[in-house]
C-alpha positions, 0 to 999 in steps of 0.5 A, a space after each residue: 650588421 649591428 652590435 648588441 653586446 648585452 645579448 651576445 654576453 647572455 648568449 656566450 654565457 649560455 654557450 659556456 653553460 652548454 659546454 660544461 653540461 655536454 654529456 657524451 652519449 656513452 657516459 655512465 655517470 649516476 642519475 643523482 650526480 647528473 641532477 646535481 651537476 647538470 640541472 638548469 633552473 628555467 624560472 628567474 630566481 624568486 619569480 616562479 608563478 604560483 597559483 597560491 601561497 605555499 602552505 606550511 609543511 603540515 598542511 601540504 598534500 602529496 600533490 604540492 611541491 616543497 617550498 624549496 623546489 625549483 623546476 629544472 631541466 636535465 640536458 642530455 647533449 650530443 658531442 659538439 662534433 655532431 650537428 643536432 637535428 632538433 630538440 626533444 623535451 621529455 615529461 615521463 613517469 619513469 625511464 627518463 634517462 634511457 629515453 633521453 639517451 635513445 633520442 641522442 642516438 637518433 641525433 636529437 638534443 634531449 631535455 628531461 623536464 622536472 616540473 611541479 606536481 600536478 595540482 591546481 588543475 595542472 596549471 603550475 605543471 603546464 606553466 613549467 612545461 610552457 617555460 621549459 619549451 620557451 627556455 630551449 627555444 630562446 637558447 636554440 643557438 646555444 644548444 645548436 638546434 633549429 628553433 622550429 624543430 622542438 618536439 615534446 614527449 609525454 608518457 602516462 600522466 606526464 603526457 597529459 601535462 604535455 598535451 594540455 600545455 600545447 592546448 591551453 598555453 601555446 604560442 605567445 600566451 603569457 603566464 599572466 592569463 593564469 597567474 595574476 602576479 608575475 613579471 614577464 621577461 625576454 624568454 616569455 616573448 618567444 613561442 611556446 609551440 611544440 613543432 610536434 608531439 609524441 604521447 605514449 600511453 596517454 590522451 586528452 579529453 579536453 576540446 581543442 582550444 589551440 587552432 594550430 595544435 601540433 601534429 601528434 603521434 599517439 602510441 599505446 600498448 595493444 592491451 591498454 584500455 587507454 587506447 580507446 581514449 586515443 582514438 577518441 582524441 584522434 577523431 576530435 582532432 580530425 574534426 578540427 583539421 589536426 593531424 593525429 596518428 594512433 599506433 598500437 604496439 604489441 607488448 607496450 607502446 613504442 618508446 623509440 622516436 618515430 623518425 620517419 613520421 617525425 621528419 615528414 611532420 617537421 618538413 611541413 611548415 605551419 603558417 605563421 598566421 592564419 589570416 595572411 595567405 591572401 595578403 600582399 604582405 604575406 612574404 614580409 610578414 613571414 620574413 619578420 616571423 622568421 627573424 623574430 620581429 613579430 609577436 603572435 597573439 593567441 589566435 594567430 591572427 595578424 589582421 594585415 588590413 587593420 591600421 597599425 598603431 605607433 606602439 605596434 609599429 615600435 614593437 615590431 621594429 624593436 624586435 626585428 632589430 633585436 634590441 634588448 627589452 627590459 620586460 616588466 608588468 607595470 604600465 601598458 604592454 607596449 611601455 617596455 618597447 617604447 622605452 627600448 626604442 627611446 634608448 636606441 634613438 629610434 624615436 629621435 626627431 619625433 614629436 610626442 605621440 601616444 602609443 595608441 595613436 595610428 601610425 602616420 607616414 611621417 612618423 614611419 619615415 623618421 623611425 625607419 631612417 633612425 633605424 637605417 642610421 643605426 644599422 649603417 644602411 645607405 640605401 632607402 628601400 622604403 621610399 616607393 612603399 611610403 609614397 603611395 600610402 595615406 595610411 599604414 596598415 599592419 601588413 604595410 608596416 611589415 613590408 616597410 620593416 622588412 626592407 631593413 632586412 634586404 641584403 644580398 638576397 631578394 626573394 619572390 613568391 607566386 601561389 597558384 590555385 588548382 581551380 584553373 589548372 587541374 583540368 589541364 593536368 597532363 600528368 600521365 599518372 593523373 593523381 593530382 587531378 584527384 587532389 582537389 585542395 592541392 596548391 602550389 607555391 613557387 619561391 625564387 631567390 636571387 643573389 648578388 653573385 648572379 645565382 638563383 634558387 627556384 623552389 616549387 612546392 605542392 602540398 595538399 590540405 588536411 581537410 575533408 576534401 583531401 586524404 592523400 597527404 601529398 607533399 612535393 618539392 623541386 629545387 633548381 639552381 643556376 645563373 640569372 640575368 636581370 634587367 629592370 623587372 625582368 629576369 632571365 633564369 638560365 637553364 638549371 645547372 642542378 635540380 633536386 626532387 623530394 616527393 612524398 606521395 602520402 597515401 598514394 605511395 602507401 597504396 603502391 600507386 606511386 613511389 616516393 623519392 629523394 634525388 639530386 640530378 643535373 640532367 634528369 628529365 623527370 625533374 627538369 620538366 617542372 622547371 618551366 611548368 606548373 605541377 598541373 601542366 608540366 612542360 617538356 622544355 627546360 631551356 632559359 625562362 624569362 620571369 617578371 618580378 614585382 619588387 613592391 609585392 615581392 611576387 614573381 610571374 612565370 610565362 603566361 601568368 598574371 603579374 600579381 598572383 597574390 590576387 588570384 588567391 581570392 578565387 581559390 577554393 580556400 575562400 567561400 564560394 556561394 551559389 547565387 540566384 538571379 531575379 528580374 526587378 523593376 523600379 521607377 522614378 518619375 515617368 521612367 521605368 528601369 529594368 534590373 537584375 539582382 544576383 543574390 548569393 545563397 547561404 551567406 549569414 546576415 546581410 550582404 554588401 552590394 555592388 551597383 553596376 553601371 554599364 557603358 553606352 550601348 551596354 546593359 545587364 548582359 554586358 556586365 555578367 563577366 564580373 557579376 559572376 565573380 562578385 556574387 560567388 564571393 558573397 556580394 549582392 550584384 545589382 545591375 540595371 539598364 539606363 533609360 535611353 541607353 542599352 537594350 531598350 528594356 528600360 523605358 520612358 526616355 529616348 536615346 536622343 533625350 539621354 545624358 550623363 545627368 539623366 543617367 545620374 538620376 537613374 543611378 540615384 534611383 537604383 541606390 534608393 531602391 537597393 536600400 529597400 532590399 532586406 538582405 542588403 547591408 546598407 552600410 556597405 554599398 559599392 558603385 562600379 561603373 564602366 566607360 560612360 557608366 564610370 563617369 556617371 558613377 563618379 558624378 553620383 558618388 558625391 551626392 551620398 558621401 560616406 554612404 557609398 563605401 567605395 567606387 570602382 571606375 573602369 576606363 571612365 569616360 570623363 572626356 564626355 565632359 572635358 570634350 565640351 570645353 570651348 564649344 559654343 554650339 552643338 549639333 541637334 543630333 549626333 551618332 555615337 557607336 550607332 546610337 543617335 544622341 540629342 543635343 542635351 547629351 553635350 549641353 548637360 555635360 558642358 553644364 558640369 564644366 561651366 559650374 565646376 571648371 572641370 569634371 575633376 573638381 566635381 568628382 573629387 568631392 567624394 572622399 571615399 576610396 576609389 579604384 580606377 582601372 584603364 587600358 594604356 592603349 584605349 582609343 576611345 577614352 585616353 588613359 590620361 583622363 584616369 591619370 588626372 582623376 587619380 591625382 584629383 581624388 584624395 584616396 585613389 588607386 590607379 592600375 594601367 594595363 599595357 596594350 589594352 584598349 577600351 574594355 576588358 576581356 580574357 585574362 585582363 578581365 579576370 585580373 581586373 575582376 580580382 582587383 575589384 574583389 580585393 578592393 571590396 574585401 578590404 573595405 568591407 573588413 574596415 
C-alpha cells in the first residue's frame, strides 16, 4: 500500500537480531554466556532516565546501580518453526532461566528483565520494566508475537515492581511524568500495558490508580504469611471491578503458567477507551487503535464529542499512515507530528494554521486528499462524511481517517441491550435471564469475494450485578448478496461455538464447549436470533447496513442500534417524581407537570415540552419517562385554548401560534426560577403545532436555549396563509373550533418575514428535526425546507410514518432526542 523504508530497515534489523538470539528450548549454554551473548539493552545509549546523578562509588548504597549498569533483556525464544502464543516478561528473584524455559514449553516467547535495583521508591526499576514492556510490544512483529498477548510475571520483591508498574506507569504515561530530563522516542509512543499479570508470593498495598488494571493471577504457598496481603489485594481489586484470582498451593506457589486461566483472560478484549461505547464512532476508534493510529491518554478517555484540533488530527493521521516521527522533548507535544506531516506532504496546500486551532472541514479535506495521493487511493470515501459536518469532533475525525483503511473488507457492528430482551428469553436452561448485565455485540464482515463472517458474542460484566463471568461466541461463515443498503446473508456454510459459562459451568449446571460444525442445530439456531430469543430458523437472512455509522440492523431491529446504548443499564437510570404546578401571565393561568429525577448530583438540564393541537400533559408521557430516567427535568404544560382545558383564560377560538408563543415564553421564565434546574442547559421540544411554536419562540432567547427538537413541526400553519386575503370567522380543526385570529396571526409572520423559515432561522443553536415521510397532515417538505434554512440542523425522516410517532418509531425518536441532548449537555 505504501512504503516506509526507514521503519522497514529497523524492523529487518530487529528480525536479524532475533534470529541471532534465538535459543532452542533444549539448549544447554551457561547462563553467564547467555547474558554476554544475548542481552538486549532497551534504553537508548546515554538516554536512560535517572532520578538523580549517579553518586561516586564510595557514596553508593547497596540499592544503587553501578554507573556502567545498563538494564537489559535476556530473550528465550522459540524455534522459528513454532508459532508463539504470546510473550512473557519475567522479573524474579531467582530461577529465571528455569521459569523462562518452562514458559517456552507452553508456547510463549520469554524475556527476563534485568532492571536497576529498587531505589528511589522503586521509580527507576518501574521505569525499566515499563520500557521493557514497550520494547517487546514495539518489536512484536519481529518477535512473531501478537501485541495484545503480553504477560508480565513477578516473584517476591520483583513482583512488587511488576504490579506497581502496571498501576503507576501504564498505558501511554511517559517517563517525563517521573523524570524531568528525558527525550521520548518511538518506543515510548506504544502502550506499556500488560494484557495479564501473574504474581508469585507477592502483592501490592497501593490504591488502584490504573482504571484498566490487567486481570491478575496471585499464587502463594499455603504456609506463606504474605498470602493475607494477596487476599487484601483481591478485595480492593473487586471494589474497583478488577479481576484478581488468588490461589494457595501446598509446598509453594505454583510457578508454571496457569494456561487455562491465561487463555480465558487473553480472549477477553479490553475496551480501547472507556468513554466510546455509546459513540457512533466506536468502530472507527477501535479500528484506529488496532492499527496504531491513536495515542491513549493515561485516563483512557477519548472524548469523542469534543472538537478536534489541527494538532490532534495531524497526530492521528500520521500514526495511522505509520509515518516515521522524530520524537524530541523540545516545543509542544505535537511539534514532531506536524514536522512529520510536513515532510510527508500532508500539509501541502494548507494555509498556516496553529496546532491548537480547531480543525475545519476544508483543512480536513485537503489533508485527507494529500493522504490519498500518497497512498495511491482513487476512491474518496470521506465525501458523505464531510458534507454533513459544520464542525469536526474527535469521533468524527476518527471516522474520516478510518476511511483510509477501507479496503477489501467492510465491518459493521450492532450492540444489544438486555433490558428489552431478557424478558423474552426462551432458552430452556434459562441462565441468561439471571445475568442482568449481559450484553451482546454482533460483528459482520463483508468481503469483496462475496463471503461474510458473522460473529455473535455475549459477555457478562465484572461488577456487583453479575458474578457469573460468562463469555460466549458463535461464528458463522457463508456467502452474501448486496443491493444498496440491504445485504442477503445466505444460510451459513460453517458455524463454530465457543462457550465459557464461567461459574455456571463450575457449579455443574452447564458444560463449556468449543466446536465447529456445518449442521449442528444447537449452533445454527443463533444465526437469525439474538442470544436472548434464539430462532429455530437458519435460512437466508436479510440485514440492513448503515455505511456511515458502520452499523448493521437484523430483522425487526432499529437501523441505528448505537442509539440503543443510551437506554442500557450501563448508563445511570433515575427514579423521578411528578408534581403539578401552576403559573400565570396576564389573565392566563397555565397548568403544568414537572418530572424531577431523584439522586442526580447538582442542578439538572431541563426540557420544556410543547404539545400539538388537542394534546396535553398526558400526550407527552411517552417521551417524558425516557427523558427523566436519564437525569433531565421534564416540564410539560398545557397551552391555553388548546388541550384538555386545564389551562384557563383563553378559549380555543382566541388561540393562535402567537398566543401559544406567549405561553411558552412564560413557561421558560417560570422554569428558570426552579432551584434544581441548570439554567445554562434549557432545551425546547415541540410536536406538530407545538413544534412550530417552539421554532418561533427560540429566536427570542438566542443562546439561552441550548438546543431545540422539532417533531413533525406544523410550519404549514403559516405557509398555508400565503395569498389568502379573507379568513372565515370560525373554522374547525380536528374537532376543535378555531377563530379567525388563528389564521391572521399566522399570516402576520408571513407578511413580516416573507416566510416562516426567515423567522425561525434567526435561532443559531443546534436543531434536531424528526418527521414521518408519509405525514398527511404536515408534509415532510416543510421540515426539509426548515433543515435547509437553519445553520445547525439535523433532519431524520422515517419511511412509512405518518403524523405522530408511536411504537418502535417512538422509541427510536426518543433515543435520538436523548442523544441530541446528551451531546449538547457535554459541550
